[in-house]
Rosetta silent file (secondary structure, phi, psi, omega in degrees, C-alpha in Angstrom):
SEQUENCE: MILYDIPDIRLFWSEDERFLKQFIGPHIWQKIKFQPLSRYPPLINDISFWLPSETYSENDFYDLVRTIGGDLIEKVVLVDEFTHPKTKKVSHCYRIVYRHPERTLTQDEVHRIHRAIEESAVRELGVEGRF
SCORE:     score description
SCORE:     0.000 S_00000001
   1 L     0.000  -38.519 -177.661   16.499   76.298   50.261 S_00000001
   2 L   -68.308  -45.145 -177.818   15.050   73.381   48.188 S_00000001
   3 L   -53.365  -42.051 -174.187   17.716   70.976   49.272 S_00000001
   4 L  -105.962   -2.968 -178.046   17.108   71.418   52.940 S_00000001
   5 L    65.503   41.565 -176.399   13.453   72.501   52.746 S_00000001
   6 L   -94.646  123.978 -169.916   14.108   75.866   54.306 S_00000001
   7 L   -81.132  -12.443 -174.228   11.086   78.208   53.942 S_00000001
   8 L  -142.777  120.289 -175.617   12.699   81.646   54.375 S_00000001
   9 H   -63.318  -19.419  177.809   15.916   82.814   52.712 S_00000001
  10 H   -64.601  -20.457  178.884   16.630   85.221   55.612 S_00000001
  11 H   -64.060  -26.159 -177.017   17.656   82.172   57.697 S_00000001
  12 H   -66.586  -16.649  174.939   20.863   81.907   55.706 S_00000001
  13 H  -100.761    9.446 -177.344   22.058   85.037   57.388 S_00000001
  14 L   -77.332  149.803  177.518   21.034   83.954   60.774 S_00000001
  15 L  -120.959   21.497  174.852   23.468   83.616   63.644 S_00000001
  16 L   -75.826  117.620  179.216   20.972   81.625   65.779 S_00000001
  17 H   -58.070  -25.380  178.756   22.724   78.529   66.909 S_00000001
  18 H   -61.682  -34.554 -176.915   19.430   76.601   66.778 S_00000001
  19 H   -82.505  -42.837  178.176   19.578   77.032   63.015 S_00000001
  20 H   -62.315  -41.113 -178.932   23.280   76.557   62.560 S_00000001
  21 H   -61.017  -21.998 -179.944   23.643   73.432   64.628 S_00000001
  22 H   -68.026  -18.320 -176.948   21.295   71.612   62.335 S_00000001
  23 H  -104.917   15.501  175.369   23.772   71.567   59.505 S_00000001
  24 L  -100.792  124.147 -175.282   26.656   70.040   61.337 S_00000001
  25 L  -144.210  162.729  179.742   27.071   66.347   60.390 S_00000001
  26 L   -65.861  -29.340  179.252   29.749   63.684   60.278 S_00000001
  27 L  -150.383  162.715 -170.111   29.924   63.768   56.590 S_00000001
  28 L   -69.324  -19.977 -178.527   28.771   65.789   53.551 S_00000001
  29 L   -89.973   -2.384 -176.584   26.446   63.178   52.238 S_00000001
  30 L   -67.909  138.078 -179.491   24.321   62.947   55.362 S_00000001
  31 L   -75.910  118.134  178.077   20.666   63.710   54.617 S_00000001
  32 L  -119.374  133.529  175.583   19.610   66.766   56.623 S_00000001
  33 L  -116.168  131.594  178.058   16.120   68.113   56.893 S_00000001
  34 L   -64.111  133.681 -179.689   15.535   71.539   58.380 S_00000001
  35 L  -109.618  122.501 -177.296   13.634   71.516   61.605 S_00000001
  36 L   -58.971  145.676 -177.566   11.567   74.754   62.072 S_00000001
  37 L   -90.513  147.619  179.280   12.591   77.020   64.875 S_00000001
  38 L   -75.075  140.739 -179.754   10.100   78.027   67.583 S_00000001
  39 L  -100.030    1.700 -177.535    9.154   81.720   67.175 S_00000001
  40 L   -81.602  144.643 -179.037    7.894   81.728   70.821 S_00000001
  41 L   -69.052  147.478  175.689   10.086   83.501   73.437 S_00000001
  42 L   -81.015  157.911  167.966   12.259   81.533   75.735 S_00000001
  43 E  -113.910  128.679 -175.619   11.943   81.516   79.553 S_00000001
  44 E  -117.090  125.396  179.524   15.281   81.416   81.281 S_00000001
  45 E  -132.600  148.995 -179.007   15.751   80.288   84.895 S_00000001
  46 E  -108.165  155.023  172.881   19.005   79.667   86.824 S_00000001
  47 E  -140.026  139.178  175.597   19.593   77.012   89.454 S_00000001
  48 E  -135.793  148.542 -178.446   22.645   76.852   91.750 S_00000001
  49 E  -156.148  157.750  172.322   23.689   74.362   94.338 S_00000001
  50 E   -86.963  136.854 -177.368   26.682   73.122   96.342 S_00000001
  51 L   -74.691  146.609  178.547   28.100   69.987   94.997 S_00000001
  52 L   -72.258  159.031 -177.516   28.183   66.879   97.141 S_00000001
  53 L   -73.051  -25.199  171.816   31.595   65.779   98.540 S_00000001
  54 L   -70.761  178.464  177.957   31.257   62.485   96.699 S_00000001
  55 L   -57.064  137.693  177.279   31.745   62.221   92.978 S_00000001
  56 L  -134.103  135.820  177.918   29.470   64.505   90.927 S_00000001
  57 L  -118.070  125.947  178.068   28.967   64.447   87.151 S_00000001
  58 H   -60.387  -38.418  176.794   27.517   67.346   85.221 S_00000001
  59 H   -52.811  -39.746  179.113   26.137   64.824   82.750 S_00000001
  60 H   -66.331  -36.089  171.083   23.985   63.360   85.423 S_00000001
  61 H   -62.196  -42.875  177.917   22.491   66.821   86.079 S_00000001
  62 H   -61.718  -45.530  176.782   21.908   67.398   82.306 S_00000001
  63 H   -53.080  -50.335 -177.006   20.177   63.992   82.178 S_00000001
  64 H   -60.894  -45.031  175.008   17.974   64.807   85.113 S_00000001
  65 H   -59.952  -43.963 -176.638   16.958   68.209   83.622 S_00000001
  66 H   -72.080  -36.809 -179.433   16.049   66.657   80.173 S_00000001
  67 H   -66.146  -37.475 -179.739   14.190   63.806   81.899 S_00000001
  68 H   -76.569  -49.443 -177.903   12.018   66.145   83.873 S_00000001
  69 H   -89.718  -11.945  175.281   11.553   68.948   81.332 S_00000001
  70 H    54.059 -138.778 -175.663   11.522   66.869   78.129 S_00000001
  71 H   -67.368  -13.205  178.922   11.113   68.814   74.910 S_00000001
  72 H   -81.067   -9.435  175.992   10.614   72.057   76.742 S_00000001
  73 E   -85.446  119.415  172.918   14.345   72.219   77.668 S_00000001
  74 E   -91.479  -39.169 -174.664   16.145   74.018   74.865 S_00000001
  75 E  -161.059  141.907  175.245   19.488   74.385   76.574 S_00000001
  76 E  -131.490  124.789 -173.270   21.375   73.810   79.853 S_00000001
  77 E  -135.571  131.461  171.830   24.639   75.614   80.406 S_00000001
  78 E   -72.838  120.038 -175.340   27.003   75.832   83.341 S_00000001
  79 E  -108.911  -16.335 -176.417   27.358   79.622   83.796 S_00000001
  80 E  -159.825  143.267  170.988   29.358   79.829   87.066 S_00000001
  81 E  -137.134  125.030 -173.845   31.531   77.728   89.252 S_00000001
  82 E  -131.598  139.049  175.482   32.548   78.954   92.692 S_00000001
  83 E  -111.717  119.276  178.855   34.723   77.535   95.460 S_00000001
  84 L   -63.657  127.956 -172.727   34.132   78.871   98.918 S_00000001
  85 L   -62.755  -31.062 -176.981   37.418   80.191  100.255 S_00000001
  86 L   -93.187  -47.376 -175.160   36.901   78.765  103.799 S_00000001
  87 L   -90.275  -16.876  178.100   34.914   75.652  103.442 S_00000001
  88 L    70.629    6.359  177.036   36.262   74.679  100.029 S_00000001
  89 L   -71.611  148.274 -178.593   32.759   73.607   98.928 S_00000001
  90 E  -109.832  138.881  176.222   32.166   74.056   95.162 S_00000001
  91 E  -113.923  135.998  167.532   29.049   75.609   93.895 S_00000001
  92 E  -116.939  141.030  173.405   27.674   75.327   90.340 S_00000001
  93 E  -118.157  126.512  179.087   25.129   77.600   88.694 S_00000001
  94 E  -108.861  132.228  174.636   23.273   76.418   85.663 S_00000001
  95 E   -93.333  120.726 -178.848   21.166   78.383   83.138 S_00000001
  96 E  -113.149  122.365 -177.944   18.145   76.467   81.933 S_00000001
  97 E  -106.104  118.684 -179.531   16.405   77.735   78.755 S_00000001
  98 E  -106.436  138.178  177.215   12.769   76.609   78.362 S_00000001
  99 L  -158.127  136.415  178.575   10.893   77.050   75.101 S_00000001
 100 L  -100.507  137.940 -179.399    7.824   75.371   73.603 S_00000001
 101 L   -66.740  -24.946 -170.754    7.773   74.863   69.878 S_00000001
 102 L  -122.539   -1.732  178.784    4.059   75.737   69.410 S_00000001
 103 L  -160.392  166.800  172.293    3.037   78.201   72.063 S_00000001
 104 L   -79.537  132.681  179.667    4.303   80.683   74.674 S_00000001
 105 L   -84.850  150.918  174.210    5.034   79.112   78.001 S_00000001
 106 L   -95.102  150.079  174.974    3.935   80.824   81.195 S_00000001
 107 H   -58.776  -34.512  176.816    6.223   81.421   84.121 S_00000001
 108 H   -63.693  -40.549  179.828    3.894   79.311   86.294 S_00000001
 109 H   -65.273  -45.080 -178.765    4.315   76.279   84.003 S_00000001
 110 H   -66.774  -40.682  179.414    8.086   76.697   84.010 S_00000001
 111 H   -55.928  -45.497 -178.928    8.180   77.308   87.701 S_00000001
 112 H   -66.292  -36.776  176.282    6.616   73.917   88.435 S_00000001
 113 H   -67.939  -46.363 -174.140    9.118   72.126   86.156 S_00000001
 114 H   -62.641  -40.139  179.221   11.978   74.101   87.632 S_00000001
 115 H   -62.375  -39.302 -179.223   10.853   73.267   91.244 S_00000001
 116 H   -67.341  -39.595  178.188   10.674   69.462   90.205 S_00000001
 117 H   -60.899  -51.883  176.785   14.239   69.857   88.837 S_00000001
 118 H   -53.219  -53.626 -176.033   15.447   71.425   92.158 S_00000001
 119 H   -63.384  -39.490 -177.950   13.826   68.685   94.260 S_00000001
 120 H   -72.656  -34.421  178.600   15.128   65.865   92.111 S_00000001
 121 H   -64.569  -39.740  177.767   18.624   67.248   92.106 S_00000001
 122 H   -62.596  -51.537 -176.235   18.669   67.357   95.872 S_00000001
 123 H   -63.785  -50.382 -169.802   17.043   63.949   96.215 S_00000001
 124 H   -90.845  -27.419 -174.164   18.855   62.101   93.400 S_00000001
 125 H  -109.622  -11.157  177.678   22.297   63.857   93.048 S_00000001
 126 L    74.657   20.652  176.931   22.795   64.681   96.717 S_00000001
 127 L   -78.841  169.047  177.789   23.392   68.361   96.104 S_00000001
 128 E  -115.872  118.868 -175.331   22.576   71.139   98.629 S_00000001
 129 E   -69.512  146.605  176.884   20.314   73.684   97.030 S_00000001
 130 L  -119.002   39.710 -171.899   21.049   77.410   96.981 S_00000001
 131 L  -121.489    0.000    0.000   17.532   78.256   95.783 S_00000001
């Protein structure tokens, strides 16, 4: 606890990936300082869209989400990939987890950010929204 500045011994039994990921490093001598976890609840929204026929990179979408949402984005995960049997169009569905480190977010706040992500994905990545 002293070595990493961890305030609560119960965290050592945590299965919370936000806690566990902090202690993964390239070598054992790397200096690690514990970053406190937000105790505020997450808000989770999904976004799905048809991919453009040109090349599409998931990393471009992840970058777009983090650029717009900033520190409020805790995690972005591809949760579903679907290929339409007739048109052969491919659809992706991503789960975006929003969380503020110091306060509870409202759905209205998150909705504005989520709407901006949808609009930017259509405009910048050429996807066809399913929202």
